[in-house]
C-alpha positions as CSV (number, residue, x, y, z in Angstrom):
1,M,11.8,-31.9,-4.3
2,T,11.9,-28.9,-6.7
3,T,9.9,-29.4,-9.9
4,N,11.1,-28.3,-13.3
5,D,8.3,-25.7,-13.4
6,E,9.5,-24.2,-10.1
7,V,13.0,-24.0,-11.4
8,R,11.9,-22.3,-14.6
9,A,9.8,-19.9,-12.6
10,G,12.7,-19.1,-10.3
11,R,15.0,-18.4,-13.3
12,R,12.4,-16.2,-14.9
13,I,12.0,-14.2,-11.7
14,W,15.8,-13.7,-11.3
15,S,16.3,-12.9,-15.0
16,G,13.6,-10.3,-14.6
17,V,15.2,-8.8,-11.6
18,A,18.6,-8.7,-13.4
19,E,17.0,-7.0,-16.4
20,G,15.3,-4.5,-14.2
21,V,18.5,-3.6,-12.5
22,A,20.3,-3.2,-15.9
23,A,17.4,-1.2,-17.3
24,A,17.4,1.1,-14.3
25,L,21.2,1.7,-14.7
26,V,20.7,2.6,-18.4
27,A,17.8,5.0,-17.5
28,L,19.9,6.6,-14.8
29,V,22.8,7.2,-17.1
30,V,20.5,8.6,-19.8
31,A,18.7,10.9,-17.3
32,V,22.0,12.2,-15.7
33,V,23.6,12.8,-19.1
34,G,20.5,14.5,-20.5
35,L,19.8,16.7,-17.5
36,Y,23.5,17.7,-17.3
37,A,23.6,18.6,-21.0
38,F,20.4,20.7,-20.6
39,S,21.8,22.6,-17.6
40,A,25.1,23.4,-19.4
41,V,23.4,25.9,-21.7
42,Q,21.8,29.2,-20.9
43,W,18.3,28.6,-22.3
44,P,15.5,31.2,-22.6
45,A,12.6,30.8,-20.3
46,F,9.9,28.4,-21.5
47,N,7.1,30.9,-20.9
48,S,8.7,33.6,-23.0
49,S,10.3,31.6,-25.9
50,N,9.5,28.6,-28.1
51,V,13.1,27.5,-28.3
52,T,13.0,24.9,-25.6
53,R,9.6,23.7,-26.9
54,A,11.1,23.1,-30.3
55,L,14.1,21.3,-28.9
56,T,11.7,19.2,-26.8
57,T,9.9,18.1,-29.9
58,V,13.2,17.2,-31.6
59,G,14.2,15.1,-28.6
60,Q,10.8,13.4,-28.5
61,V,11.1,12.4,-32.2
62,V,14.5,10.9,-31.6
63,A,13.1,9.0,-28.5
64,V,10.1,7.7,-30.5
65,A,12.4,6.7,-33.4
66,L,14.4,4.5,-31.0
67,L,11.3,2.9,-29.7
68,V,10.2,2.2,-33.3
69,V,13.6,0.7,-34.1
70,S,13.2,-1.5,-31.0
71,V,9.8,-2.8,-32.2
72,L,11.1,-3.5,-35.7
73,L,14.1,-5.4,-34.5
74,I,11.8,-7.4,-32.1
75,R,9.4,-8.2,-35.0
76,L,12.3,-9.2,-37.3
77,R,13.9,-11.2,-34.5
78,K,17.2,-9.6,-35.0
79,W,19.8,-8.3,-32.5
80,P,17.6,-8.8,-29.3
81,V,20.2,-7.1,-27.1
82,V,20.2,-4.0,-29.3
83,A,16.4,-4.1,-29.4
84,K,16.3,-4.0,-25.6
85,L,18.8,-1.3,-25.2
86,A,17.0,0.8,-27.9
87,S,13.8,0.5,-25.9
88,W,15.4,1.3,-22.6
89,V,17.3,4.3,-24.0
90,G,14.3,5.5,-26.0
91,L,11.8,5.4,-23.2
92,S,14.2,7.0,-20.6
93,S,15.2,9.6,-23.2
94,F,11.5,10.3,-23.8
95,V,10.9,11.0,-20.1
96,T,14.1,13.0,-19.7
97,V,13.5,15.3,-22.7
98,T,9.8,15.7,-22.2
99,L,10.2,17.1,-18.7
100,G,13.8,18.1,-18.6
101,M,14.0,20.3,-21.7
102,P,11.0,22.6,-20.9
103,L,12.4,23.0,-17.4
104,A,16.0,23.4,-18.5
105,A,16.2,27.1,-17.7
106,T,14.8,26.8,-14.1
107,K,16.0,24.9,-11.0
108,L,12.4,24.1,-10.0
109,Y,10.2,21.2,-11.0
110,L,6.6,21.4,-12.3
111,F,4.5,23.8,-10.2
112,G,7.7,25.3,-8.6
113,V,7.2,25.8,-4.9
114,S,3.5,26.7,-5.1
115,V,0.3,25.0,-3.9
116,D,0.8,21.3,-3.2
117,Q,4.4,21.4,-4.4
118,E,5.2,23.6,-1.4
119,F,4.7,20.9,1.2
120,R,6.3,18.3,-1.0
121,T,9.4,20.4,-1.3
122,E,9.3,21.0,2.4
123,Y,9.2,17.2,3.0
124,L,12.2,16.6,0.6
125,T,14.1,19.4,2.3
126,R,13.4,17.8,5.7
127,L,14.7,14.4,4.6
128,T,17.7,15.8,2.8
129,D,18.7,17.5,6.0
130,S,18.5,14.2,7.9
131,P,17.6,10.6,7.1
132,A,15.5,10.3,10.3
133,L,11.8,9.7,9.7
134,R,10.4,13.0,10.9
135,D,7.3,15.0,10.0
136,M,7.8,17.6,7.3
137,T,6.6,20.4,9.5
138,Y,6.2,19.5,13.2
139,V,9.0,18.8,15.6
140,D,9.0,15.5,17.6
141,L,6.3,13.9,15.4
142,P,6.7,10.9,13.1
143,P,5.6,11.4,9.5
144,F,2.0,10.8,8.4
145,Y,2.6,11.2,4.7
146,P,4.6,8.2,3.4
147,A,8.2,9.0,3.3
148,G,9.6,6.5,0.8
149,W,10.0,8.7,-2.3
150,F,11.1,11.7,-0.3
151,W,13.6,9.7,1.8
152,I,15.3,8.3,-1.3
153,G,15.4,11.8,-2.8
154,G,16.8,13.1,0.4
155,R,19.6,10.6,0.3
156,V,20.3,11.6,-3.3
157,G,20.4,15.3,-2.4
158,S,22.7,14.6,0.6
159,L,25.0,12.5,-1.6
160,L,25.2,15.2,-4.3
161,G,25.6,18.0,-1.7
162,M,22.4,19.7,-2.9
163,D,19.6,21.3,-1.0
164,G,16.2,19.5,-1.0
165,W,14.5,22.1,-3.1
166,E,17.3,22.0,-5.7
167,V,17.5,18.3,-6.0
168,F,13.7,18.0,-6.5
169,K,13.7,18.5,-10.3
170,P,16.6,16.2,-11.3
171,Y,15.5,13.5,-8.8
172,A,11.9,13.6,-9.9
173,I,12.7,13.3,-13.6
174,G,15.4,10.7,-13.1
175,M,13.2,8.6,-10.8
176,L,10.4,8.7,-13.3
177,A,12.7,7.7,-16.1
178,I,13.9,4.7,-14.1
179,A,10.4,3.7,-13.1
180,A,9.2,3.8,-16.8
181,V,12.0,1.6,-18.0
182,V,11.6,-0.9,-15.1
183,A,7.9,-1.1,-15.8
184,L,8.8,-1.9,-19.5
185,V,10.8,-4.8,-18.2
186,L,7.8,-6.0,-16.2
187,W,5.6,-5.7,-19.3
188,A,8.1,-7.8,-21.3
189,K,7.7,-10.6,-18.8
190,L,3.9,-10.6,-19.1
191,V,3.3,-10.0,-22.8
192,R,5.0,-10.2,-26.2
193,A,8.1,-8.0,-26.3
194,D,6.8,-5.6,-29.1
195,L,3.5,-5.2,-27.3
196,A,5.5,-4.5,-24.1
197,V,7.3,-1.6,-25.7
198,G,4.0,-0.1,-27.1
199,A,2.1,-0.5,-23.8
200,A,5.0,0.9,-21.7
201,A,5.4,3.9,-24.1
202,A,1.6,4.7,-24.1
203,V,1.3,4.4,-20.3
204,T,4.4,6.6,-19.8
205,A,3.1,9.3,-22.2
206,M,-0.2,9.4,-20.3
207,T,1.6,9.6,-17.0
208,L,3.9,12.4,-18.1
209,A,0.9,14.4,-19.4
210,Y,-1.5,13.9,-16.4
211,A,0.4,12.6,-13.4
212,S,3.9,14.0,-13.5
213,P,3.3,17.0,-11.3
214,E,2.8,14.5,-8.5
215,A,6.2,13.0,-9.1
216,Y,6.0,10.6,-6.2
217,G,2.7,9.2,-7.5
218,A,3.7,9.1,-11.1
219,V,6.4,6.5,-10.4
220,L,3.5,4.2,-9.3
221,V,1.1,5.0,-12.1
222,V,3.5,3.6,-14.7
223,F,3.5,0.3,-12.8
224,I,-0.2,-0.1,-12.1
225,P,-1.4,-1.5,-15.5
226,P,1.3,-4.3,-15.7
227,V,0.8,-5.0,-11.9
228,L,-2.9,-5.6,-12.6
229,V,-2.0,-8.1,-15.2
230,L,0.5,-9.7,-12.8
231,A,-2.0,-9.8,-9.9
232,W,-4.7,-11.4,-12.0
233,G,-2.3,-14.0,-13.2
234,A,-1.5,-14.9,-9.6
235,L,-5.1,-15.0,-8.3
236,H,-6.9,-16.6,-11.3
237,R,-4.6,-19.6,-11.5
238,S,-5.8,-22.8,-9.8
239,S,-2.2,-23.6,-8.8
240,G,1.2,-21.9,-8.9
241,G,1.7,-18.2,-9.6
242,W,3.6,-17.6,-6.3
243,G,6.2,-15.5,-8.1
244,A,3.3,-13.2,-9.2
245,V,2.0,-13.2,-5.7
246,L,5.4,-12.0,-4.5
247,G,5.6,-9.3,-7.1
248,T,2.1,-8.0,-6.4
249,G,2.9,-7.9,-2.6
250,L,6.1,-6.1,-3.2
251,F,4.4,-3.5,-5.4
252,L,1.7,-2.8,-2.8
253,G,4.3,-2.5,-0.1
254,V,6.2,0.0,-2.1
255,A,3.0,1.9,-2.9
256,A,2.3,2.0,0.9
257,C,5.7,3.6,1.3
258,F,5.2,6.1,-1.5
259,Y,1.5,7.2,-1.9
260,T,-1.4,6.1,0.3
261,L,-4.2,6.8,-2.2
262,Y,-2.5,4.7,-4.9
263,L,-2.0,1.9,-2.4
264,A,-5.7,2.1,-1.5
265,I,-6.9,1.8,-5.1
266,A,-4.4,-0.9,-6.0
267,A,-5.3,-2.9,-2.9
268,F,-9.0,-2.4,-3.6
269,T,-8.5,-3.7,-7.1
270,V,-6.5,-6.7,-6.0
271,V,-9.2,-7.6,-3.4
272,L,-11.9,-7.3,-6.1
273,M,-9.8,-9.6,-8.3
274,A,-9.5,-12.1,-5.5
275,L,-13.3,-12.1,-5.0
276,V,-13.9,-12.5,-8.7
277,A,-11.3,-15.3,-9.0
278,A,-12.8,-17.0,-5.9
279,G,-16.3,-16.8,-7.3
280,A,-15.2,-18.0,-10.7
281,A,-13.4,-21.0,-9.1
282,V,-16.5,-22.0,-7.1
283,Y,-18.7,-21.6,-10.2
284,Q,-16.3,-23.8,-12.2
285,R,-16.2,-26.5,-9.5
286,R,-20.0,-26.6,-9.4
287,A,-20.1,-26.9,-13.2
288,E,-17.7,-29.8,-13.1
289,Q,-19.9,-31.6,-10.5
290,R,-23.1,-30.9,-12.4
291,P,-24.5,-34.1,-14.0
292,R,-24.1,-34.4,-17.7
293,V,-26.9,-35.1,-20.0
294,G,-27.3,-38.9,-20.0
295,G,-24.6,-39.2,-17.3
296,A,-24.4,-39.8,-13.6
297,R,-23.9,-37.0,-11.1
298,A,-20.4,-36.8,-9.7
299,V,-20.3,-37.6,-6.0
300,G,-17.7,-37.6,-3.4
301,G,-15.8,-34.6,-4.7
302,P,-14.7,-31.6,-2.6
303,A,-17.3,-29.1,-1.7
304,P,-17.5,-26.3,-4.3
305,W,-16.7,-23.6,-1.8
306,R,-13.3,-25.0,-1.2
307,A,-12.3,-23.8,-4.7
308,A,-12.3,-20.3,-3.2
309,I,-9.5,-21.1,-0.8
310,G,-6.7,-20.8,-3.3
311,P,-7.3,-17.2,-4.4
312,L,-8.1,-16.0,-0.9
313,V,-5.0,-17.6,0.5
314,K,-2.9,-15.8,-2.1
315,L,-4.7,-12.6,-1.2
316,V,-3.7,-13.0,2.4
317,V,-0.1,-13.6,1.4
318,I,-0.1,-10.5,-0.8
319,G,-1.4,-8.5,2.1
320,A,1.2,-9.9,4.5
321,I,4.1,-9.1,2.2
322,S,2.8,-5.5,1.6
323,G,2.1,-5.0,5.2
324,V,5.6,-5.9,6.3
325,L,7.1,-3.5,3.7
326,A,4.6,-0.7,4.7
327,L,5.9,-0.9,8.3
328,V,9.2,0.5,7.1
329,V,7.7,4.0,7.0
330,W,4.4,3.6,8.8
331,A,5.6,1.9,12.1
332,P,6.6,5.2,13.9
333,Y,3.3,6.8,13.1
334,V,1.2,3.8,14.0
335,L,3.1,3.4,17.3
336,E,2.6,7.1,18.2
337,Q,-1.0,6.9,17.3
338,L,-1.6,3.9,19.5
339,S,0.4,5.3,22.5
340,G,-0.7,8.9,22.4
341,P,-3.9,10.7,23.3
342,K,-6.8,10.5,20.9
343,L,-6.8,13.5,18.6
344,P,-9.2,14.7,16.0
345,S,-8.6,13.0,12.6
346,G,-6.9,15.0,9.8
347,N,-8.6,16.7,6.9
348,A,-6.6,15.2,4.1
349,F,-9.8,13.9,2.5
350,H,-11.7,17.1,2.7
351,Y,-11.5,18.2,-0.9
352,L,-14.2,17.8,-3.5
353,P,-13.6,19.7,-6.8
354,Q,-16.1,19.4,-9.6
355,S,-14.0,16.6,-11.2
356,G,-14.5,14.6,-8.0
357,A,-18.3,14.9,-8.3
358,E,-18.5,13.5,-11.8
359,L,-17.6,10.2,-13.5
360,A,-14.7,10.7,-15.9
361,F,-15.3,9.3,-19.5
362,P,-12.1,10.1,-21.4
363,M,-13.0,7.6,-24.0
364,L,-15.8,9.9,-25.2
365,E,-13.6,12.9,-25.8
366,F,-12.9,14.0,-29.4
367,S,-9.1,13.9,-29.1
368,L,-6.1,11.5,-29.6
369,R,-6.4,10.7,-25.9
370,G,-10.0,9.9,-26.3
371,A,-9.5,7.8,-29.4
372,L,-6.9,5.6,-27.7
373,C,-9.1,5.3,-24.6
374,L,-12.1,4.4,-26.7
375,L,-10.1,1.8,-28.6
376,G,-9.0,0.4,-25.2
377,L,-12.5,0.2,-23.9
378,I,-13.7,-1.6,-27.0
379,W,-10.9,-4.1,-26.7
380,L,-11.7,-4.7,-23.0
381,V,-15.3,-5.4,-23.7
382,V,-14.7,-7.6,-26.8
383,R,-11.9,-9.6,-25.2
384,A,-13.3,-9.9,-21.7
385,G,-14.1,-13.5,-22.1
386,S,-11.0,-14.7,-23.8
387,S,-8.0,-12.6,-22.7
388,R,-6.4,-12.6,-19.2
389,R,-4.9,-9.2,-20.0
390,A,-8.3,-7.8,-20.9
391,Q,-9.8,-9.3,-17.7
392,A,-7.1,-7.8,-15.5
393,L,-7.3,-4.3,-17.0
394,G,-11.1,-4.5,-17.2
395,I,-11.3,-5.3,-13.5
396,G,-9.0,-2.3,-12.9
397,V,-11.3,0.0,-14.8
398,V,-14.4,-1.3,-12.9
399,A,-12.5,-0.8,-9.6
400,L,-11.7,2.8,-10.5
401,Y,-15.3,3.6,-11.3
402,L,-16.5,1.8,-8.1
403,W,-14.0,3.8,-6.0
404,T,-15.2,7.0,-7.6
405,L,-18.8,6.2,-6.8
406,L,-17.8,5.3,-3.2
407,S,-16.0,8.6,-3.0
408,M,-19.1,10.5,-4.0
409,A,-21.2,8.5,-1.6
410,A,-18.7,9.3,1.2
411,T,-19.6,13.0,0.9
412,A,-22.8,12.2,2.8
413,A,-20.6,11.2,5.7
414,G,-18.6,14.4,5.5
415,T,-15.5,13.2,3.7
416,T,-14.4,11.9,0.3
417,L,-12.0,9.3,-1.1
418,L,-10.2,11.8,-3.3
419,S,-11.3,10.0,-6.5
420,F,-10.5,13.0,-8.7
421,R,-6.8,12.2,-8.2
422,L,-7.3,8.7,-9.8
423,E,-8.0,10.0,-13.4
424,P,-4.3,9.5,-14.4
425,V,-4.6,5.9,-13.3
426,L,-7.7,5.4,-15.4
427,L,-6.0,7.0,-18.4
428,A,-2.9,4.8,-18.0
429,V,-5.0,1.6,-17.8
430,L,-7.1,2.5,-20.8
431,A,-3.9,3.6,-22.7
432,A,-2.4,0.1,-22.2
433,A,-5.7,-1.5,-23.3
434,G,-5.7,0.9,-26.3
435,V,-2.3,-0.4,-27.5
436,F,-3.5,-4.0,-27.3
437,G,-6.7,-3.1,-29.1
438,F,-4.9,-1.2,-31.9
439,V,-2.5,-4.1,-32.5
440,E,-5.3,-6.8,-32.5
441,G,-7.6,-4.6,-34.5
442,A,-4.9,-4.0,-37.1
443,G,-4.4,-7.8,-37.2
444,M,-8.0,-8.4,-38.0
445,I,-7.9,-5.9,-40.8
446,Y,-4.8,-7.7,-42.2
447,R,-6.7,-10.9,-42.3
448,V,-9.8,-9.4,-43.8
449,L,-8.0,-7.6,-46.6
450,D,-5.5,-10.3,-47.1
451,E,-2.9,-7.6,-47.9
452,S,-0.8,-7.7,-44.8
453,A,2.3,-5.8,-46.0
454,P,0.6,-2.5,-47.0
455,V,-1.8,-2.6,-44.1
456,R,1.0,-3.2,-41.6
457,T,2.9,-0.3,-43.0
458,V,-0.1,2.0,-42.8
459,S,-0.9,0.9,-39.3
460,M,2.7,1.5,-38.2
461,V,2.7,5.0,-39.8
462,L,-0.6,5.9,-38.1
463,A,0.7,4.7,-34.8
464,V,3.9,6.7,-35.0
465,L,2.1,9.8,-36.2
466,G,-0.4,9.5,-33.4
467,A,2.3,9.0,-30.9
468,L,4.2,12.1,-32.1
469,A,1.1,14.2,-32.2
470,F,0.3,13.3,-28.6
471,T,3.8,13.5,-27.2
472,Q,4.6,17.0,-28.6
473,H,1.3,18.2,-27.0
474,I,2.4,17.2,-23.5
475,P,4.2,20.5,-22.7
476,T,1.0,22.3,-23.7
477,V,-0.9,20.1,-21.2
478,L,1.6,21.1,-18.6
479,T,1.8,24.8,-19.5
480,H,0.6,26.1,-16.2
481,E,2.8,23.8,-14.2
482,I,5.9,24.7,-16.3
483,D,5.1,28.5,-16.2
484,T,4.9,28.3,-12.4
485,A,8.3,26.8,-12.2
486,Y,9.6,29.9,-14.0
487,T,7.6,32.5,-12.1
488,D,8.4,31.2,-8.6
489,T,11.3,32.7,-6.8
490,V,14.2,30.7,-5.3
491,P,16.8,32.0,-2.8
492,T,20.4,32.6,-3.9
493,E,23.7,32.8,-2.2
494,T,24.9,35.9,-4.1
495,P,23.1,39.3,-3.7
496,N,21.2,41.1,-6.4
497,A,21.8,44.7,-7.3
498,D,19.2,45.7,-4.6
499,G,20.8,43.6,-2.0
500,T,18.2,40.8,-2.0
501,F,19.1,37.2,-2.4
502,G,16.7,35.6,-4.9
503,E,15.8,35.1,-8.6
504,R,13.1,34.0,-10.9
505,A,14.0,31.8,-13.9
506,D,12.2,34.2,-16.2
507,K,14.5,37.0,-15.0
508,R,11.7,39.2,-13.7
509,K,11.5,40.8,-10.3
510,P,11.7,38.2,-7.5
511,S,9.1,37.9,-4.8
512,A,9.5,38.3,-1.1
513,V,11.3,34.9,-1.1
514,A,14.4,37.0,-2.0
515,Y,14.6,38.0,1.6
516,Y,14.6,34.4,3.0
517,H,18.4,34.2,2.9
518,E,18.7,37.2,5.3
519,V,15.9,35.8,7.5
520,D,17.8,32.5,7.7
521,R,21.1,34.2,8.6
522,A,19.3,36.2,11.3
523,I,17.7,33.2,12.9
524,L,20.9,31.3,12.9
525,D,22.8,34.3,14.4
526,Q,20.2,35.1,17.0
527,T,19.3,31.6,18.2
528,G,22.8,30.1,17.9
529,R,21.2,26.7,17.0
530,P,21.1,24.6,13.9
531,R,18.1,25.0,11.7
532,D,16.6,21.6,12.6
533,E,16.6,22.5,16.3
534,S,14.5,25.6,15.9
535,V,10.7,26.0,15.5
536,V,9.4,28.9,13.4
537,L,5.8,30.2,13.4
538,T,5.1,31.8,10.0
539,A,2.4,32.0,7.4
540,D,5.1,32.2,4.7
541,T,5.5,28.5,4.9
542,S,7.5,28.3,1.7
543,F,10.4,29.4,4.0
544,L,10.3,25.9,5.4
545,S,10.5,24.5,1.8
546,F,14.0,26.1,1.4
547,Y,15.4,25.8,4.9
548,P,14.9,22.8,7.2
549,Y,13.4,24.6,10.2
550,F,10.4,23.1,11.9
551,G,7.2,24.9,11.8
552,F,4.7,25.6,14.6
553,Q,1.8,25.4,12.2
554,A,1.4,23.8,8.7
555,L,0.2,25.6,5.6
556,T,-3.4,24.1,5.9
557,S,-5.0,21.4,7.9
558,H,-5.2,19.2,4.8
559,Y,-1.4,18.8,4.8
560,A,-1.0,18.8,8.5
561,N,-0.1,15.6,10.5
562,P,-3.3,14.4,12.3
563,L,-1.2,14.1,15.5
564,S,-0.4,17.8,15.4
565,D,-3.9,18.9,16.5
566,F,-4.0,21.7,13.8
567,K,-7.3,23.3,15.1
568,A,-6.1,23.6,18.7
569,R,-2.8,25.1,17.5
570,A,-4.8,27.7,15.3
571,D,-6.9,28.6,18.3
572,T,-3.8,28.9,20.5
573,I,-2.2,31.3,18.0
574,A,-5.3,33.4,17.9
575,A,-5.4,33.5,21.8
576,W,-1.8,34.6,22.0
577,S,-2.5,37.5,19.7
578,K,-5.1,38.8,22.2
579,L,-2.8,38.8,25.2
580,D,-2.0,42.2,26.8
581,S,1.7,42.0,27.7
582,P,4.9,40.3,26.8
583,S,5.1,38.5,30.1
584,A,1.6,37.0,29.5
585,L,2.7,35.9,26.0
586,L,5.9,34.2,27.4
587,A,3.9,32.5,30.1
588,A,1.3,31.2,27.6
589,M,4.0,29.9,25.3
590,D,5.6,28.0,28.2
591,E,2.2,26.5,29.1
592,A,1.4,25.4,25.5
593,P,1.1,21.6,25.1
594,W,3.5,21.7,22.2
595,R,7.0,23.1,21.8
596,A,6.6,26.8,21.5
597,P,8.2,28.8,18.6
598,D,11.8,29.9,18.8
599,A,11.0,32.5,16.2
600,F,8.1,34.3,14.6
601,L,8.2,35.4,11.0
602,F,5.5,38.0,10.5
603,R,4.4,40.4,7.8
604,R,4.3,44.1,9.0
605,D,1.1,46.1,8.9
606,T,1.2,49.6,10.5
607,D,1.5,48.9,14.3
608,T,0.8,45.1,14.1
609,Y,2.5,42.0,12.9
610,T,0.3,39.7,10.9
611,L,0.0,36.0,10.0
612,R,-2.4,34.9,7.3
613,L,-3.6,31.5,8.3
614,A,-6.1,29.0,6.9
615,E,-9.0,26.9,8.1
616,D,-10.9,24.0,6.6
617,V,-14.3,25.0,5.2
618,Y,-15.2,21.7,3.5
619,P,-17.6,20.9,1.9
620,N,-17.2,24.3,0.2
621,D,-15.0,24.6,-2.9
622,P,-12.5,26.1,-2.5
623,N,-12.1,24.1,0.7
624,V,-9.8,26.6,2.5
625,K,-10.7,30.0,4.0
626,R,-7.9,32.5,4.7
627,Y,-8.0,34.7,7.7
628,T,-5.5,37.1,9.4
629,V,-4.3,37.0,12.9
630,A,-2.7,40.3,14.1
631,F,-0.2,40.6,16.9
632,P,0.3,44.0,18.5
633,Q,3.9,45.1,18.3
634,S,3.8,45.9,22.0
635,L,3.5,42.1,22.7
636,F,7.2,41.8,21.8
637,A,8.5,44.9,23.7
638,D,10.6,42.8,26.1
639,P,14.3,41.8,26.3
640,A,13.2,38.2,25.8
641,F,12.3,39.1,22.2
642,T,14.7,40.3,19.5
643,T,12.9,42.1,16.7
644,T,14.5,42.5,13.2
645,D,12.8,44.1,10.1
646,I,13.9,42.3,6.9
647,G,12.2,43.6,3.7
648,P,8.4,43.0,4.1
649,F,9.0,40.7,7.1
650,T,9.6,41.2,10.8
651,L,11.5,38.4,12.5
652,V,11.0,38.0,16.2
653,T,13.3,35.5,17.9
654,V,12.7,34.3,21.5
655,R,15.5,34.2,24.1
656,R,15.1,31.4,26.6
């Protein structure tokens, strides 16, 4: 028979789901309308004018004002529906204007198509071209990097008829706006409504400033603090909490489909929570069975260790739920790994910048960020024994520092755990704690001074001023990322005055990317095959970010699928360059263990064609060494090869 508590819990879950769907729809409308409005005007480039910066600040003020109105209505207990809508519109508007307005004059997202954003764009281009789970670069391989965020983006691009590189910006901003608002709904189910608005806004602001370049990870960062509270509520209860178990499992499953590192730290934290909860339960059971002063010792009760079963069973259920969801994107890779030959592991963890060799202490910085984090740390310590929220977030902070230390220790084994990428998560957790600390600290001052009205007003004004000061600084934090979006070149369909097809958003001379359109046309004409049926060997791998050809070799081993055998491919390319005749090259290509290139895209250098490749040199920093492989032009003097000079490139297609 269903109990009243179970019925209420079920209703609470379904009401939360319904609110989440409604909030997501509101955020979607806000993002679409905002981004469309931004694109309808010919704005000056962000890196050469302060116009878009000024308009970004105006938009942020309006968004923060909506959040303030929401909090006031909640505190006054008036118009609850209006208060919710104001919070949803305010938060989604804040995300949209903070990222969308600075990027309004470019089609590219933060970091353009440079560095890491190159392979992310390549992945989105691949999954926009086809919904099949395929590796971003290599033909006939299942993906190693989780495809969830990119697959959804690919479906959005396909629906809108946009190329993958072009849909990246609006999709990334819209998805983050939706995630922030849905996270707000989750917060509202865990804490008081006004606290939920403040915590969600603070976490979102930190995420925009320090995690937004990794758009597929940022949508998880905004959820991690409330999910920690949710998970602790599930594991620390002696009974019940199965709705929270389900929610935690679902989040970990989605994280597995989106970003492996954030899955790892979230799962590590949940396991730590389960161990702490199990230990606390055993300790409490022993305390209950301990004889009282002047009383008899309790006998016949269950063994203390049995108290640990509850939290550990819930942990297993969370793991099972997340594991089933993870198989949605991981099953093809796991099956291929189990059935194929044993290959050297990938180098994805071979990176150790200085920030990964030090512990981050943002709470000791002299800045607004530092002040909020310090306030959060103080609140975590003071309330550790009395607040479930403080316990949950505190365990999260401890887990992050433990992971960082483990990452540093792993360097002795020749690898890392990429702890430097977790600083945005630490900032998000401390920001949430800082909001709770600010509210409770202001409450203590109210009571001490016994003049609540003036103190409340002052605290509200300080909070709003601090929020505005931090938020208007976000574009400055992202200056390099924004500038790159304006200086990178994108291909165009219409020619420039010099006959090239490409433009930079800052209207300066485009790079060699302007010749990609002609390269694409030549490959299609000379091979007679669709793009996704051709393999191209090139060192200009950004070509694969714009057009869904498969590559013979990835940009670096750190982004390469472990199943691709990156090192052996690099050795094979070098060996091909040393052959003495076209027939020998054709024979070697036929004998290669992988599908040989259908086209080579080289740079020209006197009487050779060159590829500038990369090798892993970890533990050095930088961790990549560039080297050049030169092919004699005579290697392609055969009717089996068609050679075409296009700008600085030479395209060689293979006739089979």
